[in-house]
N, C-alpha and C positions, 0 to 999 in steps of 0.2 A: 343699812350697811351696804346693800347692793347699789343703791343710788349714790352713796358716798364714793364707793369704788369706781362706779361708772364715770362720775365727773372727775375724779382724781386721775384716772387712766386717760380720759379724753383730753384733759388740760395738759398732761405730760406728754401725750403722743405715744405712749407705750404703757405696758402693764406695770404698774407700781404697787397695786394692791388687789387682793382678792377678797371675796366675801361669800363664804359658803358655810352654812351650819353643818353639823354632823349629819342631820337628816338630808340636807341637800346633796352632800357628798355621796351618801348612800344611794340617793335617787339617781345620781349621775352614773354610778357604777351599774345599777340595775338597768337603766334605760338611757344610755348616752344620747345627748341632744346636740352635741357639737359645741361651738363657741359663739360668743357674742351675746348681746342683750336678749335676743329672742330665746336663746338656749337657757339663759339664766331664769327667764320667766317660766319656761317649761319645768326647769329644775325645781324652782320654788313651788310650783303647782303640785308636782309629784311628791315633793317633801311634805306638803300639807296633807296629801292623801295618805302618806305613811303615818304621819302624826295622828290622824283621825282613826287609824286602824290598829296601831301597835303602841304599847307602852314604851316609855323612854328607855327602860332597861333593855328591852328586846331590840330596839333600834340601835342602841350602842353595841350590843352583842353582834348584830349583823354587820355593823360597821367594822368592828374589830376582826370579824371572821373573813372579811373581804378586803382588808387593808393591803395594798400593793407593797411588797417588801423587796422588790428586785429579784433577779435570778429566777424569774418565772414563779415566784413564791407569793401566795396570797394568804393573809390571815396570820394572827398571832401564833396559833398552834403550829402552823407550818413553818413560820419564821423561826420559832424557837428550836424546832428540829433541824432546820437547815443551817442556822448560824451557830447554835450552841450544843447541838447533839443531845438535847434534853427536852422533856415535857415542860410546857410553859409554867405549870403550877409549882415546879421545883426550882425555878430560876432564883438566884440571889437578887438582892436589891440592886447591886451594881449591874448585873446582867440584864435585869428588867429595864434599867435606864438606857443601857446600850441598845437593847432591842427597840425601845421607844424612839430612838433617834433615827433608825434605819429608814423609815418612810420619808423623812426629809430629803435624804440623798443617799440611796443605797450604795452607790459607788464610793462616796466619801466616807460614810460612817460604818461600812462593813466591818464587823469585829475581827481584828487581826493584831497579833503582837506588834507593838511599835506604832500603832495608829494613834498619833498624838492628838489629831483632830477629834477623833471619837472619844478619847479619854477626857479632853478638856470640855467638850460639849456635854458629856455625861456628868462631869463634876458640877458644871453650871446648872444643869437640869435638876440634879439631886438637891443642891443647895437652895435653889428657888422653891423646891417642893418642901423645904424645911428639914432636910436630913443632914446629919453631920457627916458629909462625904469625905472619904479617904482616898487620896490619889493613888496610893500603893495598892489598895484593894481593887480599884478600877483597872489599873495596869495589869494586875494578876488575873482579873476576870477576862481581859482581852486575850491574854496568852492561853489561858485554859480553854476558852471558847474555841479558838482556832484548832487546838489539839483534839478536843472532843468531837468537833464537827467533822474532822478528817476521818476519825475512827468510826464514829457512830453513824453519821449521815441520817437520811430519812428511811424508815423501814419500807421495803418494797416486797410484799409477799402476795402471792396468788392474784396477780392483776386481772386475769380472765374471770376468775370467780368473783372478785370485787366488782368488776364492771357489771356482771350479770346480777349480783346481789343488789347493787345500787339501783339498777333499773327496776327490779321487782319491789324494792322497799320504798321507792320514792313516794312521798306523801303520807307514809304510814306513821310518822312520829319523829321525835327529835333524836339526835345522836347523844351518846354513843349507841351504836347498833351491835347487838350480839348476834353472831352467826354460829353455825355448827362446826366451823373449821377448827381442827386441832393443829396448833402452830408447830408443835414438835414434829408431827407426822407430815405436815405441809413442807417443812424445810427438808425433811428426809426424802420426800418424793421429788421435790425440785432438784435436789442434788443428784438423785438416782437417774432421773431423766436426762439431765445435762451431761453427766458422766458417761451414760450408755450411748447417747448420741455422738459424743466426742470420740469414743472408742470405736464406733462403727462407721466413722467417716470414710474409711477405705472401701466400704461396701456401698458407697453412694447414698448413705442414709444422712439426711440433712436436718431432720426434725423429729420430734416425738411428743407424745402427750400421755397423761395418766390421770385417773381419778380414783379415789378410794371412798367407799361408802360403808356405813355401819350395816352389817348383815341383819341386825335385829330391828333397827329403827328406820333405815333408809336415809339417815342423816349423812350429808356430804362432809367427810372428814379431811379430805385433801383434794386439790384440783390444780393440775399443772397443764395448761393449754398448749405450751410450747417449751422447747429447750431453753430459749432465750427470747424474752419478750421484745428486746431491742434489736434483734437480728433481722433487719429488713430483707436481706437476701433470701432468707429461709421463711419469710412471711411470719415472723415471730408473733405479731399481734393478732393473727388469725387463731381462734380458739379451737385447737385440735380435739377437745373433748366434745364439742358440739357440731363440728362440720360433718357432712355426710360422706362416707366412703364405703366401698364394698367390703363387707366384713369377712368374706371367705368362710372357712369352716367353723368360725365361732357361732354360726347360726344353727349348727347341727344339734346341739343339746335340746333346743326347743322343738325341733322336728321329731326327734326320737321320743321325747316326752309325749307328744301327740300320738305317735305310733304305739307306744305302750298303753295309752288309754284306749286305743282302737282295737286292742286284742292281741297285739304282739307281746312277746316276752323277751327277756335278755338272751334266751336260748334260741329264739327264732332264727332260722337260717336265711341269710340274704346272699344274693349272687354278687361275687366280686370277679366278674369276667367281662371281656369286651362286650358292650351292649349298645344298641342304638335306640334312642327315645324320640318320640314326636311323630308327626305325620309328614306334612309337606316339607317342613324344616326339620331335618334330622339332627339330633343332638347326641354326640358320642363322647361322654366324659371320660377322663383318665385319672388315675390316682396320682398323688403328689410324687410318689416314688417311681412311677411309670412301670410298676409291676402289678401282678394280679395274684390273689390268694384263693381263688375258687370259692366254694360255699363257706361263708363265715357266719358266726353267731352275731346277733345284733350287738351284744356286749363288746365284742372285738371290733366291729365296724365303727362304733362310736368312739371307743377308747383310742383306737389307732387312726381315727379320722379318715376312713376310706371313702373315696368319692362316689364310686359306682353304686355301692349299697345305699348311700344317702339319696341319690337321684331315683333309684328304684323305689325307695320307701316313700318319697314325696308323690310319686305317681300312684302309689297304693292308697295313701291317706287323703290325697287331693291337694292341689295347690291352693285353691280358694279357702278350704278349712284351715290350712296352715297360715295363710295370710291373716285370716280372722283371729287366729290364736296369737300371732305376733302383735296385732293391733290391741288385743286385750291385755298384752304384757307391756303396753306403753310405747310401742314402736310407731309413734305418730308419723315418722318420716315415710312410712309405707303407704299412707293414705293416698297420696298423689301418684303412687306407682302401682297400685293394686291391679289395675287393668292391663298393665304391660308385662308383669312378671310371669314366668313360666316355670318349668321344672328346674331351671338353673338356680332358682332361689334356694334350693337345698345346698348349694355350694356358695351361697352368699353373693349372688350377682346383683342384688338390689342394693341401694345406698342407704346406710343407717349411720347413726352416730355412736361414738364410744360411750356416751352417757346412757343411751338407750340400751346398749348391749350390757353394760355393767349393772344397770337397774334390773334388767331381765335376768341376768345370771344370779343375782342375789336371791331371786325367788326360790331357787333350789335349796337354799339354806333355811328357808322359812316354810318348808313343807308345801310349797306351791302358792303361798300367799303373796300377792303383789302389793307393794307399797311405793308410792311416788317418792322421788328424791326430795329431801327437805334441806333448806338453806338456813332457816332460822329456828332456834329452839322454842321460841314463843308462838310460832304459828300453829293454828289448829291442826291436830293430828287427824289425818284421814283414816277411816276404818279400812283395814286390809281387805282385799278381794281374793277369794280363792279362785285362781285361774287354772292351775295345774293340779291334777289329782295328787294327794299326798303320797300315795304309793308310787306313782310315776316319778314324782320329784325325788323320792328316796332312791329309787333305782338309778336314775340319771346321776345323782350325787355319788352313789356307790361306784358306778362304772367309771366316772371321771376322777375318782380318788384312787383307782386301782393301778398300781405300778405295773403289775403283770400284764394287764390288758393293753398297755401302751407299747409293749415290746415289738409287735409286728410293724408298727408305724414309726416308732421313735428309738428302738433299741433298748437295751437294758440299763445303760448309764445315761439317763435323761436328766436335764436340769430341773424337770418337774418332780423328781423324786425328793421328797422332803422328809424331815424327821418328825413332822407333826401332821395331823389330819388336815388335808386340803384337797380341793378339787380344782382341776385346771382344764382349759380348752384353748388351743391356739388356732390361728388361721392366717392364711395369706391370700391376697387377691391376685388377679392376673399380672404376670411378670413382676411379682413382688412389689407392686406399687404400694401396697399396704400390708404391714406385718402386725398381727394382733396377738395378744395373750390376755386371757381372763383367768383370774384365780379367786378362790373364795375359801374362807374358814368360817367357823361359827361366829366370829366377831367381825371379820373384815372381808369386803369384796372389792 
């Protein structure tokens, strides 16, 4: 057939015939070789290699899944979503015929009400295939397809999560792939982030991110890397859940857990007065409120997120032991920074990710047991690691759940006061470049 097409095209002086088997077309999509006789020989060779390795059914499936259907759409499943707003397996006979036409000429045969070319071609196709085709049914299918496609479209959820999950799952098996994501919670989180960022635009806030984990299993239930994936001005395709930023005071619960293990108690008095730390390079931290409270109990220092007591505490327990504790809690970002951090780490001047913080914060809901985040329900469960002493984890959880303890730092009417049991920790980095909030209940972090 290739030789016949070659001589026919050569004698005509133009392309009048093609000659590609399904396997050759698939080979061309996988490894384009260009045009001309040499390209056809390469195509044929690659097609033979496919034939030797894969059964016909699998070759046909790959061919259907890579079929160009215009509008940057590839594959029958995607085409069905794009043009008919439905899954391919529920298409009617008429819709199937209309979809089968699109690869011939996507612009000419795109399903739309009043497209007589698509209607006539679909009728011809159905009759050739031995079906008793009805013109009215095809016409109705064209109109319904256009309406459904406009309303339904292609689902677009959790793009940052999907990108990460795809890279981790690659080569592990066939689709469909089950993930830990909760679709209802995902939609809720995406809407919440988008609406909060929109309402905060006057404060020069242009983007936001959020992640939700199961407090009990570590499974990722929702993941929103940006307020709008397609907002290039705000770098919407950068995943805010995984990029490294300064976490501010959200690091303090881990510091005070270590302090409690080292012999301090919630009643230990800590200084909240102007202090200078360091040797050659003097460090003089200030509180967020620019006020001082004198001697305060550890419980109040943590609940109200006072800065000076935190720096005082890290100088007592040691910067190096605190870094080691954070590494044990999964803060892998610190590995490259461990030699450069000082007492300022107590106020979050190292760069960490939201995912690391959330995973670490969930440890307090599991009596100090660390679990890595899970993206797939079928992946092997790693045994939990006891990183924080259960008593210290309980005390930190109790302190960060106390509405009364937050009053010196946040006042009595705080957004963190809830009608259910929950622990919270907020943080801001220098000049409000990053604004953080961590929350956890028995079920959700």
